[in-house]
C-alpha positions, 0 to 999 in steps of 0.5 A: 486611432485604435486597431481592431485587434486592440479593441476586440479584447475590451469588447469581449471583457464587456460582453462576458460580464454580462452586466445588466444595462440599466436605463431609466424609464421616463414613464416611472420618473416623477416630475414636479407638477409645476415643470414648464412641460407639465403645464397644459393650455386649455383648448381653444373656444369656438370663437378663438378657432373662428378668428384663426381659421375662417374656413371653419363653419360656425357652430360645428364644434364637437367632441368625437367620442371615438377618437377622443378629439375635437372636430369641426366642419369646414367649408371647401371653396367648391362649397363642399363640407368636410369634418376635420379635427381641430389639430389639423385645421392649420393645414387642411382648407380643401375637401378631398376631391379639391385636394386630389385635383390640385386645386 
């Protein structure tokens, strides 16, 4: 292992050179349209959501224009209704009051 005194001149030389650090930006990169990560799957239909999430209330699928997400209503075991985005359906099953009380 190199000692600190042996490394210091190398670091000083690199800092003194002040070479610009070039980092490629992914935002400017051009990826092919057929790349595996570029393929988007269409959103699930209401029938598919109901099959996966039985706590969803049928007929409540709608688009939230403010958040630009799909939202649905769910019914808690206590009977309360809660609005949830479809991206949260897999882990939200209860209303806020039941979740806070630990039911």
